[in-house]
C-alpha positions as CSV (number, residue, x, y, z in Angstrom):
1,X,100.2,117.9,90.4
2,X,101.0,115.0,88.0
3,X,104.6,114.0,87.8
4,X,105.7,112.0,84.8
5,X,109.1,110.5,84.2
6,X,110.4,108.7,81.2
7,X,112.1,105.1,81.7
8,X,114.2,105.5,78.5
9,X,116.2,108.0,77.0
10,X,114.2,110.5,74.8
11,X,115.2,110.9,71.2
12,X,114.0,114.3,69.9
13,X,115.2,117.2,67.6
14,X,116.0,119.9,70.1
15,X,114.2,122.3,72.3
16,X,111.2,122.9,70.1
17,X,110.6,119.1,69.7
18,X,110.8,118.8,73.6
19,X,108.4,121.6,73.9
20,X,105.8,119.9,71.5
21,X,106.2,116.7,73.4
22,X,105.7,118.3,76.8
23,X,102.5,120.3,75.2
24,X,101.0,117.2,74.1
25,X,101.4,115.4,77.4
26,X,100.2,118.4,79.6
27,X,97.2,118.7,77.4
28,X,96.4,114.8,78.0
29,X,97.0,114.9,81.7
30,X,95.0,118.1,82.3
31,X,91.9,116.6,80.8
32,X,91.5,115.2,84.2
33,X,89.7,117.7,86.6
34,X,92.2,116.9,89.5
35,X,95.5,117.8,87.6
36,X,96.2,121.4,87.3
37,X,100.1,121.2,87.1
38,X,102.3,118.8,85.2
39,X,106.1,118.1,85.7
40,X,107.9,115.8,83.0
41,X,111.3,114.4,83.8
42,X,113.7,112.6,81.7
43,X,115.1,109.1,82.7
44,X,117.7,110.8,84.9
45,X,115.1,112.9,86.9
46,X,116.0,116.2,85.2
47,X,113.3,118.4,83.6
48,X,112.6,117.4,80.1
49,X,114.0,120.0,77.7
50,X,115.5,122.1,80.4
51,X,118.9,123.0,79.0
52,X,119.7,125.5,81.9
53,X,120.9,122.7,84.1
54,X,118.9,124.1,87.0
55,X,115.8,122.0,86.8
56,X,113.4,124.9,86.8
57,X,110.2,122.7,86.8
58,X,111.4,121.7,90.1
59,X,112.1,124.9,91.5
60,X,115.0,127.4,90.5
61,X,118.2,126.1,92.2
62,X,116.7,123.4,93.8
63,X,118.5,120.0,94.4
64,X,115.9,117.4,95.3
65,X,116.5,113.9,96.3
66,X,116.0,111.9,93.2
67,X,117.3,108.6,94.5
68,X,114.7,107.3,97.0
69,X,113.8,103.8,98.4
70,X,110.9,103.9,95.8
71,X,113.4,104.0,92.9
72,X,113.5,101.2,90.5
73,X,116.5,98.8,89.8
74,X,117.4,98.2,86.4
75,X,120.1,96.1,84.9
76,X,122.2,99.3,84.4
77,X,121.6,101.3,87.3
78,X,119.4,102.2,90.4
79,X,117.0,105.1,89.8
80,X,118.9,107.8,88.2
81,X,122.3,106.5,89.4
82,X,123.8,104.4,86.4
83,X,126.6,101.8,86.3
84,X,129.7,103.8,85.0
85,X,129.1,107.2,86.3
86,X,131.9,108.8,88.7
87,X,131.0,109.5,92.1
88,X,130.4,113.1,91.5
89,X,127.9,112.2,88.6
90,X,126.2,109.6,90.8
91,X,125.7,112.0,93.8
92,X,124.4,114.7,91.5
93,X,122.0,112.4,89.8
94,X,121.0,110.9,93.4
95,X,120.3,114.2,94.9
96,X,122.5,113.6,97.9
97,X,126.5,112.9,98.4
98,X,127.7,109.3,98.3
99,X,130.5,108.9,101.0
100,X,133.2,106.2,101.4
101,X,131.9,103.4,103.6
102,X,135.4,102.7,105.0
103,X,138.2,105.2,106.2
104,X,140.8,102.7,105.0
105,X,139.4,101.2,101.8
106,X,141.3,99.0,99.4
107,X,143.2,101.3,97.3
108,X,141.8,100.1,93.8
109,X,138.2,99.3,95.0
110,X,136.2,101.6,97.2
111,X,132.6,101.2,98.4
112,X,130.5,104.3,98.8
113,X,127.2,104.6,100.6
114,X,124.4,107.2,100.8
115,X,124.2,110.1,103.3
116,X,121.4,110.1,105.8
117,X,119.4,112.2,103.4
118,X,118.6,109.1,101.5
119,X,115.9,107.9,104.0
120,X,118.1,105.2,105.3
121,X,118.3,103.6,101.8
122,X,120.7,100.4,102.4
123,X,122.7,100.1,99.5
124,X,126.5,100.3,98.6
125,X,128.3,101.3,95.5
126,X,131.4,99.9,94.4
127,X,133.8,102.2,92.5
128,X,136.9,101.0,90.5
129,X,139.0,103.1,88.4
130,X,136.7,106.0,89.5
131,X,133.6,104.7,88.2
132,X,130.6,102.8,89.6
133,X,130.9,99.2,88.6
134,X,128.5,97.5,91.0
135,X,125.5,98.3,93.3
136,X,124.8,96.1,96.2
137,X,121.1,96.6,97.6
138,X,119.9,95.1,100.8
139,X,116.8,97.6,101.2
140,X,113.3,95.8,100.7
141,X,111.5,99.0,99.4
142,X,113.0,99.3,95.9
143,X,111.9,97.0,93.3
144,X,113.3,95.9,90.0
145,X,111.7,97.0,86.7
146,X,110.0,93.5,86.7
147,X,108.7,93.9,90.3
148,X,111.0,91.7,92.4
149,X,112.5,92.9,95.7
150,X,114.6,91.9,98.6
151,X,112.4,89.5,100.8
152,X,110.5,87.9,97.8
153,X,110.7,84.3,97.6
154,X,112.8,82.3,95.0
155,X,109.6,81.1,93.4
156,X,108.2,84.7,93.3
157,X,111.4,85.9,91.3
158,X,111.4,82.8,89.2
159,X,107.7,83.4,88.3
160,X,108.7,87.0,87.3
161,X,111.8,86.1,85.2
162,X,111.2,82.5,84.0
163,X,113.7,80.6,81.8
164,X,115.7,84.1,81.5
165,X,117.3,83.1,85.0
166,X,120.2,81.2,85.7
167,X,120.4,79.1,89.2
168,X,123.7,78.5,90.8
169,X,124.8,77.6,94.5
170,X,125.7,80.7,96.7
171,X,129.4,80.3,97.4
172,X,130.0,79.9,101.2
173,X,126.2,78.9,101.7
174,X,124.9,75.3,102.1
175,X,121.5,76.4,100.9
176,X,121.7,79.8,99.3
177,X,121.4,80.5,95.6
178,X,122.3,83.2,93.1
179,X,119.5,83.7,90.7
180,X,121.1,85.6,87.8
181,X,119.4,87.5,85.0
182,X,121.3,87.6,81.8
183,X,120.4,90.0,79.3
184,X,119.8,89.1,75.7
185,X,120.6,92.6,74.2
186,X,124.0,93.2,72.7
187,X,124.2,96.5,74.5
188,X,123.8,95.0,77.8
189,X,125.9,91.7,77.5
190,X,128.3,92.7,79.9
191,X,125.7,93.6,82.8
192,X,124.1,91.4,85.2
193,X,121.4,91.5,87.7
194,X,121.8,88.9,90.4
195,X,119.5,88.0,93.3
196,X,121.3,86.4,96.3
197,X,119.2,84.2,98.4
198,X,119.2,82.0,101.5
199,X,117.7,79.1,99.8
200,X,114.1,80.5,100.4
201,X,114.2,84.3,100.1
202,X,116.2,87.0,98.5
203,X,118.6,88.8,100.9
204,X,120.3,91.1,98.4
205,X,120.2,92.4,94.9
206,X,123.4,93.0,93.0
207,X,123.7,95.0,89.6
208,X,126.7,95.8,87.7
209,X,129.1,95.0,84.9
210,X,131.5,91.9,84.7
211,X,133.7,90.9,86.3
212,X,132.8,93.2,89.5
213,X,129.4,91.9,89.6
214,X,130.5,88.4,89.9
215,X,132.9,89.0,93.0
216,X,131.8,86.8,95.8
217,X,133.5,89.0,98.5
218,X,133.2,92.3,96.7
219,X,136.3,94.6,96.9
220,X,137.9,91.8,98.9
221,X,138.2,89.8,95.8
222,X,140.6,92.5,94.3
223,X,144.3,92.3,95.2
224,X,145.7,95.7,96.0
225,X,147.7,97.0,93.1
226,X,145.4,95.0,90.6
227,X,143.4,96.5,87.8
């Protein structure tokens, strides 16, 4: 079985156009003698062109885990979970529930974490005004689209992103840094991808929208009752 997932939104002219796209891809992949089944997913991990909402290509009524330790980190989301989603939307996209980290959270800022169904994925999702504003990733398994991960050296990250990185001292640290990727596109101008380091290696990857992505202490930086 060959499984293909698009990394960007597909622009198409309806179901018939999706069928033509799927047919062309299937014929291409089935030229290989080892491929006898093809599954084609959109960027959110759902079956391409499936308007039923049941993801029939993955098995009727199935709810597979779509956010895994091998999902990629982008400036606007982690795997199928995007910045700006509600908790319900993120849980549906991930394939498992997101649950509050604290039983007594800041009323205007709540961190959620994956359930054990996520293969021990070490990531927290900051929710403000009902929507995901930021994702903090301490897991060394997922990589950014450019190939960086927790545990890489500062030199490795800088070699991948070059002059597109801003380097600043990490607050409350004598040696650490924030390596911040600032997008050039107008669409993503309010988003940031940040690498927190101990001065040598990456200890955490943070993605999200401003101002939340720049909070040093996360939800602790927000005064209860604030907006």
